[in-house]
N, C-alpha and C positions, 0 to 999 in steps of 0.2 A: 490388728491393723486392717483397715478396709482399703480396697483399691478400686479406682475407676477402671472401666474396660480397657482403656489405653495402656494403663500400667500393667494390668493383668495379662494382656496379650504379650507383654515383653517377657513373660515366663517361657514362652514357646521358642525353642531353638530352630534355626535353619538346619537342613540336612548338611553335615560336614562336606565341603566341596572336594576334599581329598579322598573320600570313601566311594566305593563303586556302586553302580546302578545295575540291577540284574540284567535287563535286556540289552545293555551295551556289551555284555559278556566281558571277559577279562582281556585287557590289552587294547581295548578300543581307543581310537584317537578322537572319537566324538567328544566334544566338550558341551555339557548341557547347562543351560541357564537355569539357576535355582530360584524358585519363587521365595519371596520373603514371607515366611509362615505367619508372622505377626500381622503383616498387611492383609492376608486373607482373613484372619480372625476379625480384624477391625472392620474390614469391608462388610463381613456378615453381621457384625454388631450394628453397624449403621443402618442396616436394613430392618432390624427388629427392635431397636430401642424405642421407637414410637409405640409399638404394640405392648411392650413390657412396662413402659413408664420410665421415669427417671431415677428410680431407686438404685442408691449406690450398692464358676461352676465347679504267654508261655512262649516262646521262640524255638527255633530249630536251625540246624545246618544241613545242607545237602549240596553236593557239587558233583560234577561229571567231567571226566578227562577224556579227550579224543585219543584214538589209537596212536597218533603221531607223537603223543607225549607219554606213552606207556612203554615200559621196557619190553613187555611181551606183545606189543602191537595190538592189544585189545583195549577197548574202552574200559575205564574204571568209573564206577558209580558208588558214592558213599552217602549215607544219611544217618543223622542222629537227632530224633525229635526230643525237645526239651519240655518236660512235663513236671508236675508236682511230685515231690518225693513221697512215696507211699509203699506199703505192703498190703496185700499182694501187689506185684509189679503192675503198672497201668497197661503195659503191652505184653502180649503173649506170642511166643514164636510158634509158627504153624507151617506144616507142609501139607497142602491140599492135593490129594491124588484121586481123580475121578476118571471115569471112562472117557470123558470128553475134554478134560483139561488137567494140567498140573501147574501148581504155583507154590512158591515158598516165600516166607517173609514174616512180618509181624502184624498183629491185629489187636483191636480192643476186644476183650472178652465179651462174647454175646453178639457181636456184629458179624454178619457174613462177609466173605472176601478178605482182602488184606489192605492195611493202611499203606504199606510200602513193601516192596519185595521184587520178585522176578518170576517169569514163567520160562518156557523153553527158548524164547527168542529175545525178550525185552526185559529191562529192569527199570524200576522207577523209585524215586524218593519224593518226599513232600514236606514242605514247611509252611507255617502259617503266613499268609500274605499280608496280614495287618491292614487290609483295605477297609474302607468305611462302608458298611452295609446296613447301618441303622441311622434313622433320623427321628428327632423329636418334633412334634407338631403341637402348636398352641390351638386348642379347640375353642370355638365360640358356641356357648350353650344357649338354647332358647330360654327366654326369661320365665316362661310358664311351664315348660316341660323339660326336665333334666335329661331326657333321653333323645332329645332332638339337637342336632349339631349342624351349623351352617356350612355349606360348601357351594361355591360358585353361584351364590344368590338364592339357593334353595335350602330348605330345612330337611335333613335326612335323619331317618330313624336309626338309632344305634341298635345293635344286637346285644342282648344280655345273656351271658352264659352262666349258669349256676353250677358251681363246683362244690359238692358236699365233701367235707373233710372230717373223718372220724377221729376224734381226739380221745386218747386213752383216759379213762375216768372223767371225761369231760363232755360226753355227748357228741353231737355232730355240729360242726360249724359250716355254714353255707357261705362260700365266697362268691360274690357276684362280680363277674368280669364284664365290663362295659366295652364293647368293640365298636369303634368308629370305622370309617372307610380306611383310615390309616393304620389302625391297630388298637391294642388295648389301652385304656386309660391307666396311668401309673400313679395317680394322686394318692391313693391309699398307701401305696408303698413309700412314696416320697415323704408323705406326712409323718409316717411312723419311723422311718429310718434316718431321715435327714433334718426334718424341722423339729422333731420331737413331738411326743403325744400331746395333743391339746394346744400346740403352738400354731400361730398363724404366720403366713409368709407366702412368697410367690409360689413355692413348691406345693403349698397346701391349697391355694386359692385359684391359681391359673390351671385350667384343665390341660394336661399334657398327655399325648398319646405317642406310642412308639411304633414306628413302621420299620420292620426288619425283613430283609429278603428271605431269611430262613423260615419265616412263618407261613409263607405261601406253599401250596402243594408242589412237590417235585419228585424226581426219580433218582434220588441219591443212591438207593440200593442197586438200581439197574446200572448206574455208573460203576459202582464197586465191582460188580460181577463182570461187566464188560471189560474192565481193566485186566482181569485175569486172562481174558481171551485175546487181548490185543497182540498183534504180531508185528506191527510196524508203526511208524510215526503217524500215518494216516488213521489207522484204527485206534491208536492211542488217543489222539486228539478227538476223534469222534466219540469215544467212550466218555470223555470228560465234558462233553457238551451237556450232559445230564447232571453234572456235579452242581450242587446247590450251595451247601455251607458245611463247615467253614471254608471261606475262600482260601485256596492253597496255591503256592508256587510249586509246581511239579518239575522234577528233573527226569530226564529220559536218556536211555542208551540202549542200543540193540546189538545183536551179535554180528551184524553187518558193518559195525563201526560208526554208525550215526549217533549223534548226540543232540539233545534239545532241552528246552525248558519253556514252560508256559504257565500263565495264570488261569485257574479254573474256578468257577463259582458264579453265582448270580449277583451281578453288580448293578446297583440302581443307576438308571440314566437320569441325571439331574439337569435342570435348566439353569436359571440364574441363581438358584439356591445350592450351596455346597454342603449343607448339613452340619456345618461347624457350630451353629447355634440353632435354637428352635425356630421353626418356620410357621407362618400363619396358615393353619389348616383349612381356613375358609376360602383361601385364594388359590384358584386352580393353576395359576402361574407357577406356584411352588410345588405342585404335585409331581411325583415321579412320572416320567414319560416312558415307562417300561424298563428294560434292562439292556445293558451293553451287549451287542451281539457277540456270541462266542468266538466267531472268526476274527473279531476286532480286538479281542483281549490281548495283552502283551504276550509275545512269544519270540523265541529265538531258536534257530535250527542250524546246526553245523556252522557255528561262527568261525571266522578265520583264525581266531586265537586258539581254538580247540579246547577252551576251558569255559565252564559256566559255574558260577557260584550263587547259591541262594541261601541267605542267612537272615531273613526278615528285613532286609534293607529296602531302600526305595526301589521301585520296580521300573520306572520309566523316567525319561527326561520330561521337562515341562512343555515340550512340543506335542506330547500325546494329547489327542483331542478330548479325552474324557477325564473327569476328576475321579481319582481313586482314594484320596485321603491324604492326611499329613502325619499320621501317628506311626510312621515306620521306625524300625530300629535305626539308631544313628549310624550303623554300618561298621563298627569297630571289628566285630568278628569277621564280617565279609572281607574287610581290608587285610586282616591278618591271614585268612585262608588264601586269598589271592596272592599275597606276598610269598607265602610258602610254596604255592604252586609254581610261581615264576622263578624260584631259586634253582630249580633243576629242569633240565630239558626232558628227561624221561623218568617216570615214576613207577613205583611198585605198590603192591598192597601194603607193605610195611610203611611206606611213606604216607599213605592215606591214613593209616592208624595213628601215626605220629601227629598228623594234623588234627585228628579228632581229639587227641589227648593234650593238645598244646595249651599251655598256660600263659603265653605272652599276651600282654594287653597293649593294643595300639592307643587306647585312651590314656593309659599310664605313660606311654612313650611321649604323647603330645603334652601331657600336663606336668610331668616331673621336672622338666627344665626350670620352671618357675620356682619350684621348691629348692632346687640346688643352688639358687642365687641368694638364699636367705643366709643371714649371719646371726650368731648368738654367742653370748658368753656363758650361757648355762651349759654345764657339761653334758647333760642328757640331750639337750637340743642339738649341741654340736655333734654328738654321736649319731643322732637321727639324720642330720644333714649329710654327714659323711656316708652313712649307709645308703641314702638316696642317690648320692653322687656315683656310687659304685654299683648301683642296682641295674639289673638287665631287663627290668619291666616285666619279669615273670612272676606270676602269682603262685609260686610253688609253696607247698604247705610248710616248708622249713625256711621260707624267706623272711628275714627281718625287714628288708626294704618294703615288701608288700604290706606288712603289718603297719609300718609307719605311714606309708602312703594312704592306706584306707582310713586310718585315724585322722589324718590331716584333712582329707577330702570330706570325710563325714562331718568334721567340725565346720568346714567351709560351707557345706550344704546347709547346715543349721544356722550359721551366721548370715548367710546370704539370703536364704528363703524361709527356713523353718521358723525363725523367730518372728516372721512377718505374716505368715499365711493363716494362722489361727486354725480353725477346724479343717481347712483345706490342706493342711500340712501332710497328713498321712496319705491322702490321695495323690498329691503331687510327688511324694516320695515312693509311690508304687505299691502301696498297701491297698488291696482290693477288698470290697465289702462282699464279694461273691464267695460262698463257701467252697466252691469247686476250683477256684482260681485265686490263690492267695496273693499273687503278685501280678502286676501289669507293667507295661513298658515305660510309664511316666518317670520312674526312677532314672532310667537311662537318659531320658530327655532332660531331667533336672541336671544330671552330670554334664551333658553336652552343653546346656545353656550356661552352666557355671564356667566351663572352659571358654566359651565365647566371651563372657564378661571379663575373665582374667586376661584373655588375649587382646581384647580390643579397648578396654577402658581403664584409665588411671583411677577414675572415681565413678561411682554409680549409686543410684538410689538403693540398689541391693546391697551395697557395702555398708549401709547405715546401721548402727546399733539400734534395734527396735525399742529396747527398754529405755534408753536415755535420749535417743534422737541424735546422738553424736555421729557426724559424718566421718567416714574413714576412707583413706586412700587404699589402693590395691595392695601396696606393700605392707600397710598396717594390718589389713585383713589376713594376709598370708602369714605374717609373723605371729599374730594372735592365735591363728588356727594351729600353728606349730606348737605354741606354748600350751594351749589346751590339750592338744593331742598327746604331748609327752606327759602331761599330768595324768591323763586317763590311762595311758599305757603303763605308767609306773604303778598306778593304783591297782590295775587288773593283773599285770604280768610281772611286776617287780622292777627293781632298779637295774638288774643285770641284763645287758643286751643279749646275753646268751639264751635268755628265755623269751626273747622277742621273736616269735615265729608265727606266721600267718595261720598255720594250722591249729594253733592254740586258741585262736579266736574264731576261726572259720571251720566249722565241723558239720557233719551230716549224721542225722538219725533217721532211720527208716521206720516211720510210724504205721501201725495198724489201727483201724477204727476202734478195736477193743483195747488198744494200748493205754487208753485213759482210765480203764477200769482199775479200781483199787485192788491191791494184792496180786492180781494176775496180769497186770498191764505189761510188766517186763517180759513176760513169756512170749508176747506177740511182737514187740518192737526189736529192732536191731540197731546197734550203735550206742553212743556217738563215735564217729571216727574223724580224725583230721583229714581235710581234703584241700587240694589246690584249686586254682581257677577263681573266677568271679563272674559278674554279669557281662563283662566285655571281652572275655577270652573265648576261643573256639570251644574249649572244654568249659561250657557255661555252668557254673554252680552259683546261682544267685541267692543271696540272703537278703533279709530286710535291712532297711536303712536304720541302723542302730549301732551304738558303741558300747561294748564290743559287738561284732557283727552278728553273733548268734548262729542258729542252725540254718543250714542251706534249705531253701524252699523249692528251688527249681534245679533240675539236673538233666543230663542226656539219658533218658530212660531206656534207650535202645541204640545200639550202634551196629550198622551194617556196612560191609565193604565187599564189593563185587568186582571180579574181573569178568566182564560181561562175555558170556559164551562159555567160559570155563567154569561152569556152575559148581563143580565139586571143590573149587578153590575158595568158595564163599566163606567168610568168617563174620560172626556176629557175637553179641553179648547183650544181656539185659541187666538192668540195675535191680536185681532181686532174684527171682527164681520162677520156674514154671508152675510150681504148686502154690495153692493158697492155704495149705494146711501147715501150721507151725511145726508139727512133728515130722513132716517129710523133709528129707535131706535136700529136696529140690525146692524148698521154700525160700532159701537164702543162699544157695550154693554158688550163685554168680556174683554176689555182692563184692567179694574180695577180688575176683577176676576183673570185674568192672573197674574197681578202684585202682588196681595195679596196672591197668591197661592191657589185660590179657583177653584174648578172644577164643571162641571155640569154633571148630569146623562145623559147617552146615551143609552136609552132603546132599546131593541131588540125584545122582544115578542110583539104580538099584544096587549095583555092586558096592558103591561107596557107603550106602546106607547099611547094607548087611554087614560090612566090615566094622562099623561103629556101633551097631545095635547091641545093647546090654540086655534088654528084655522086651517082650512083645505082649501086648494086651489085646485080645480079640473079643469083640462083643458080638454075640449072635442073638437072633430073635428068640424070644421065649416060646 
């Protein structure tokens, strides 16, 4: 089924108005006006349709608690980055001890500094900000010279970079990368991956270049090292002015009791063009006008509420003068974390760990009432309805309500969008074509848009049966989704509701790159194991849009909980182990700890380290 741009824009949800915005902090009375995202998309489409012609396109949590809400009157800072499931673990725990600095935390193997952690006075966490730092530009090529491109009335010579690639048993392939003022031309990639070899179409014929702030020279490594040396809010923010990419929402706390949060990264300064659709590369009015000044990026310091939550949600209200994007997480995790922080006046490290492991879904809480209104004479459907009426919206591995909920929502997504989107289905449901990032956030946007439709419309074009063209009312779609769900559950898990458990469908396997090798693959992989959570819970364990759900693709790869200043009380855990060698006991020794919500001490002082030391390896020059 094909869509005109006006119908396609209806796939994009607004940010749920009940969910928090980062810079408002928790408990703010400020009410923000939410832009209608579909309107932004349509506005951008109107600008480019004349150029294109009339032919019918990993998340994280971190939060910080001020001393007034802490039992021990010290700030609490927590972070758990959500990354692809893999072995060896994607993050490595490290304590750096040098004559001029000390710091402890987690890093990506091979990179200097720490991704998150603490030094003697401050602690920090980081989550992906999900801001838009990439734009596509339509290039106009000279009719006689394919290396000349029009810009502002003049023809500019492109740069051609030759990249020789040695192919095993195949000689050397030379890839020519054509660089315009905006960036590299993508047409070779688009033609092979999206239009198909030898096929024609807009992706193959319209020259498209990609401009990305991360491709410009920067001082990212200097920022990582400066973070290790920061001693207060001023030096912390100064260190991050060199941060380039990926754009991150950083949380901050220091031993003096101050807390803060800020956006760091190189964000393009756009004019009339918002980057939601390709722009005319020949028109200077659509060019980037530099980057947003670091001092004007969103930040919050010592908010009155004493609480800051960063969970990939929307960063600012619509009165912010610069455009940052529209692809933010819908905010279900942020809303649940905020809810738990407001349940108690004073918190401990144990409370923070409970939040990190929480499996309750605010999305399910908002959606389930519609399912509890259904009626049926079918005994299995009656059982499912009753389970959903008694359900507490928790995605625990032994929950039968969670299993029924996911099967119903999965069928609703397919009936509402999947049967109409054709080749765009997998992308809209969050499956990425990038090998290093198997999932992206559009799945969560699809779920949020589905909830909007159910809440607001008795009938909609999206409720139509694509195969027959039969229009359906909301209640019909819900009833049919339940019937399909129960048929699938019985086929996969049997007729007995005693076997209906979310963990039977939702499991995790820790794969190693060599795990696919015949005969020896099982030596490297670990699992599968039943696991709770889903893509909308603080304990985010996201799987692909499929029935049954299949293996988890994204998880909290590392959890840190700090009582800021009392560094010997720090507790952390990684989803894997410190070693990359399958024969080492440290290869997978933290997997079961991580799964069961157990942490290990991360000592700081020499005395605490000596007390927990099992062995010491000393490397001396030869």
